[in-house]
C-alpha positions as CSV (number, residue, x, y, z in Angstrom):
1,M,20.1,-17.9,-32.7
2,S,19.7,-15.1,-30.1
3,L,19.8,-11.5,-30.9
4,E,22.2,-9.0,-29.2
5,R,20.2,-6.8,-26.8
6,T,19.8,-3.2,-28.1
7,E,17.2,-1.9,-25.7
8,R,18.3,-0.7,-22.2
9,V,16.4,-2.3,-19.3
10,S,16.1,-1.7,-15.5
11,A,15.3,-4.2,-12.9
12,T,13.0,-3.0,-10.1
13,I,12.7,-4.6,-6.7
14,I,10.7,-3.6,-3.6
15,C,11.8,-5.1,-0.2
16,F,11.7,-5.1,3.6
17,N,14.0,-7.2,5.8
18,E,15.0,-9.5,3.0
19,E,18.7,-10.1,3.8
20,A,18.2,-13.9,3.5
21,T,17.0,-13.7,-0.1
22,I,17.9,-10.3,-1.7
23,R,21.4,-11.2,-2.8
24,E,20.3,-14.0,-5.0
25,A,17.6,-11.8,-6.6
26,L,20.2,-9.1,-7.3
27,E,22.7,-11.6,-8.7
28,S,20.0,-12.8,-11.2
29,V,19.5,-9.3,-12.6
30,K,23.0,-7.8,-12.5
31,W,23.1,-8.1,-16.3
32,C,20.5,-5.3,-16.5
33,D,21.6,-1.7,-17.2
34,E,20.1,-0.4,-14.0
35,I,18.8,-1.8,-10.7
36,V,16.2,0.2,-8.8
37,V,15.5,-0.9,-5.2
38,V,12.8,0.6,-3.0
39,D,13.2,-0.5,0.6
40,S,10.7,0.1,3.4
41,F,13.3,1.0,6.1
42,S,14.6,-2.5,6.7
43,T,16.1,-3.2,10.1
44,D,18.5,-6.0,8.9
45,R,21.3,-5.9,6.3
46,T,19.0,-5.6,3.3
47,V,20.0,-2.1,2.3
48,E,23.7,-2.8,2.8
49,I,23.5,-5.8,0.5
50,C,21.6,-3.8,-2.1
51,R,24.2,-1.1,-2.2
52,E,26.8,-3.6,-3.3
53,Y,24.9,-3.9,-6.5
54,T,23.4,-0.5,-7.2
55,D,23.5,3.1,-6.0
56,R,19.8,3.4,-6.9
57,V,18.5,2.4,-3.5
58,F,15.5,4.4,-2.1
59,Q,14.0,4.2,1.3
60,R,10.3,4.9,1.7
61,E,7.6,4.2,4.2
62,W,5.3,1.3,3.1
63,P,2.1,2.6,1.4
64,G,1.0,-0.7,-0.1
65,F,2.1,-2.9,-3.0
66,V,0.6,-0.9,-5.8
67,E,1.9,2.5,-4.6
68,Q,5.4,1.1,-3.8
69,K,5.8,-0.5,-7.1
70,A,4.5,2.6,-8.9
71,F,7.2,4.6,-7.1
72,A,9.9,2.2,-8.1
73,L,8.6,2.5,-11.7
74,S,8.8,6.3,-11.5
75,Q,12.5,6.1,-10.6
76,V,13.5,4.0,-13.7
77,T,15.6,5.8,-16.4
78,T,15.6,3.2,-19.1
79,P,12.9,2.4,-21.8
80,W,12.3,-1.1,-20.5
81,V,11.6,-2.5,-17.0
82,L,12.0,-6.0,-15.6
83,N,10.2,-6.3,-12.3
84,L,10.8,-9.0,-9.7
85,D,10.3,-9.5,-6.0
86,A,13.0,-10.2,-3.4
87,D,12.1,-13.9,-3.2
88,E,12.3,-14.3,-7.0
89,R,15.2,-15.1,-9.4
90,V,15.5,-14.6,-13.1
91,S,16.5,-18.0,-14.5
92,P,19.2,-18.3,-17.1
93,A,16.6,-19.4,-19.6
94,L,14.5,-16.3,-18.9
95,R,17.5,-14.0,-19.1
96,S,18.4,-15.4,-22.5
97,E,14.9,-15.0,-23.8
98,A,14.5,-11.5,-22.4
99,E,17.8,-10.3,-23.9
100,T,16.7,-11.8,-27.3
101,A,13.3,-10.1,-27.0
102,L,15.1,-6.8,-26.2
103,G,17.3,-7.2,-29.3
104,D,14.2,-6.8,-31.6
105,P,11.1,-6.2,-29.5
106,Q,7.9,-7.6,-31.1
107,A,5.7,-6.4,-28.3
108,D,5.3,-3.7,-25.6
109,G,5.3,-6.2,-22.8
110,Y,6.1,-9.8,-22.1
111,Y,4.4,-12.3,-19.7
112,V,6.7,-14.8,-18.0
113,P,5.7,-18.0,-16.3
114,R,6.5,-18.2,-12.5
115,L,7.8,-21.5,-11.2
116,V,7.5,-22.0,-7.4
117,Y,9.9,-23.9,-5.2
118,Y,8.3,-25.0,-2.0
119,L,8.3,-28.1,0.3
120,G,11.4,-29.4,-1.4
121,R,10.2,-29.5,-5.0
122,W,9.5,-27.4,-8.0
123,W,5.7,-27.0,-8.6
124,W,5.3,-27.7,-12.3
125,R,1.8,-29.0,-11.3
126,G,-0.6,-28.4,-8.5
127,G,-2.0,-25.0,-9.2
128,W,0.9,-22.5,-9.2
129,Y,2.4,-23.1,-12.6
130,P,2.6,-21.4,-15.1
131,D,1.0,-18.4,-13.3
132,Y,1.9,-15.9,-16.1
133,R,2.8,-12.4,-14.9
134,L,3.6,-9.3,-16.9
135,R,7.1,-8.6,-15.7
136,L,9.0,-7.2,-18.7
137,F,7.5,-4.1,-20.3
138,R,8.0,-0.7,-21.8
139,R,8.2,1.9,-19.1
140,D,6.1,4.5,-20.8
141,H,3.3,2.1,-21.7
142,A,2.7,0.8,-18.2
143,V,1.2,1.7,-14.8
144,W,0.8,-0.3,-11.7
145,G,-2.8,-1.2,-10.8
146,G,-4.7,-4.1,-9.4
147,M,-5.7,-4.5,-5.7
148,D,-3.4,-5.0,-2.8
149,P,-1.9,-7.5,-2.1
150,H,-2.3,-8.7,-5.7
151,E,-0.9,-5.8,-7.7
152,K,-0.4,-6.0,-11.5
153,V,1.0,-4.1,-14.4
154,V,-1.7,-2.4,-16.6
155,L,-0.2,-2.1,-20.1
156,R,-1.1,-0.2,-23.1
157,G,0.0,-2.1,-26.2
158,R,0.7,-5.6,-27.5
159,T,1.9,-8.5,-25.3
160,L,3.6,-11.8,-25.9
161,R,4.7,-14.7,-23.7
162,L,8.2,-15.9,-22.9
163,R,8.9,-19.5,-21.8
164,G,11.8,-19.2,-19.5
165,P,10.6,-19.2,-15.9
166,L,10.9,-16.6,-13.1
167,L,11.9,-18.7,-10.1
168,H,9.9,-18.1,-7.0
169,F,11.2,-19.2,-3.6
170,T,7.9,-18.5,-2.0
171,Y,7.6,-19.8,1.6
172,R,10.4,-20.9,4.0
173,D,8.1,-23.5,5.6
174,T,4.4,-24.2,6.4
175,A,4.4,-21.8,9.3
176,A,5.5,-19.0,7.0
177,H,2.9,-20.0,4.5
178,I,0.1,-19.7,7.1
179,A,1.5,-16.4,8.4
180,T,1.5,-15.0,4.9
181,I,-2.1,-16.1,4.4
182,N,-3.1,-14.3,7.5
183,T,-1.3,-11.1,6.5
184,F,-2.4,-11.1,2.8
185,T,-6.1,-11.8,3.6
186,G,-6.0,-8.8,6.1
187,V,-4.7,-6.5,3.3
188,A,-7.2,-7.9,0.8
189,V,-10.1,-7.3,3.2
190,R,-9.2,-3.6,3.6
191,E,-9.2,-3.2,-0.1
192,L,-12.5,-5.0,-0.6
193,R,-14.1,-2.8,2.1
194,L,-12.8,0.3,0.3
195,R,-14.6,-0.9,-2.8
196,G,-17.9,-1.5,-0.9
197,R,-17.6,-5.3,-1.2
198,K,-19.5,-7.6,1.2
199,A,-19.2,-11.4,1.7
200,S,-21.9,-13.7,0.5
201,M,-22.6,-17.5,1.1
202,R,-21.3,-18.1,-2.4
203,D,-18.0,-16.4,-1.5
204,L,-17.7,-18.6,1.6
205,I,-18.7,-21.9,0.0
206,V,-18.4,-21.9,-3.7
207,R,-15.2,-19.9,-4.2
208,P,-13.0,-22.0,-1.8
209,T,-14.4,-25.3,-3.1
210,W,-13.7,-24.2,-6.7
211,R,-10.1,-23.2,-5.7
212,F,-9.5,-26.6,-4.1
213,F,-10.9,-28.4,-7.1
214,R,-8.8,-26.3,-9.5
215,F,-5.5,-26.9,-7.6
216,Y,-6.0,-30.5,-6.6
217,V,-7.8,-32.0,-9.6
218,L,-7.6,-29.7,-12.7
219,R,-4.0,-28.7,-12.0
220,R,-3.1,-32.3,-10.9
221,G,-2.0,-31.5,-7.4
222,F,-3.1,-35.0,-6.4
223,L,0.1,-36.3,-8.1
224,E,2.2,-34.5,-5.5
225,G,0.9,-36.6,-2.6
226,I,0.5,-35.0,0.8
227,A,2.3,-31.8,-0.4
228,G,-0.2,-31.4,-3.2
229,L,-3.1,-31.9,-0.8
230,F,-1.6,-29.3,1.6
231,V,-1.2,-26.7,-1.2
232,A,-4.7,-27.2,-2.5
233,Q,-6.2,-27.0,1.0
234,T,-4.3,-23.8,1.9
235,A,-5.3,-22.3,-1.4
236,A,-8.9,-22.9,-0.5
237,F,-8.3,-21.7,3.0
238,Y,-6.9,-18.4,1.7
239,V,-10.1,-17.7,-0.2
240,F,-12.3,-18.8,2.7
241,T,-10.3,-16.7,5.2
242,K,-10.4,-13.6,3.1
243,Y,-14.2,-13.6,2.8
244,A,-14.7,-14.8,6.4
245,K,-12.7,-11.8,7.6
246,L,-14.7,-9.5,5.2
247,W,-17.9,-10.9,6.8
248,E,-16.5,-10.4,10.3
249,S,-15.4,-6.8,9.6
250,H,-19.0,-5.8,8.5
251,R,-20.5,-7.6,11.5
252,N,-18.1,-5.8,13.8
253,A,-18.9,-2.4,12.2
254,R,-22.7,-3.0,12.7
255,E,-22.1,-3.8,16.4
256,E,-20.1,-0.6,17.1
257,P,-21.9,2.0,19.2
258,G,-23.7,4.5,17.0
259,A,-23.5,2.2,13.9
């Protein structure tokens, strides 16, 4: 038997040129008490669509994932926060569990499993599921941390897990997938360099190999046929590309005049 929700909750979304996906994301959280959207000056209809659902729409230059999500958190006026991206949806099962949890909270934050839809299927196996993320949490117990582009909530307090999935409509097609890898590895390299990180042979050989083995064998990607092979290969390629770009950036820096 579910409990009636007693705690107020805000949904937060950051976005840029997401007119193709943002409406479904907003529809999935319109049960929340508040929706806070932070847009990076979209040039399509994203902001127009968002304003159909909330007057809490902010436009702000893009400073990076961590800072943009931290700004969104700072605009929340309720005790609880539910964070999602523009290409994600709160499933009916997750909504039901979240509302029950907010009827009598037993924790300060809740991890939710993320279920990816890609290449015409739901990825219950193959590396991406359950991919637990801390997405429902007390506002005053949390800060955004991590390293771009893989930001995360840093929570002070107890956490539990929910079972209802957050639906992730990740890539439009394989071309978009490869483009995202190129973009995200570039962001990751900038962050790694700021931390003084350098690439090693282990990074270039062992890490990609392990990623492929984990996705294809341990997470049973081989059961998905060619699609499973593609996802495992691109997962390994992401890791290899990130460290190859890091190695290249240090080499280029050494070759600059006066270096």
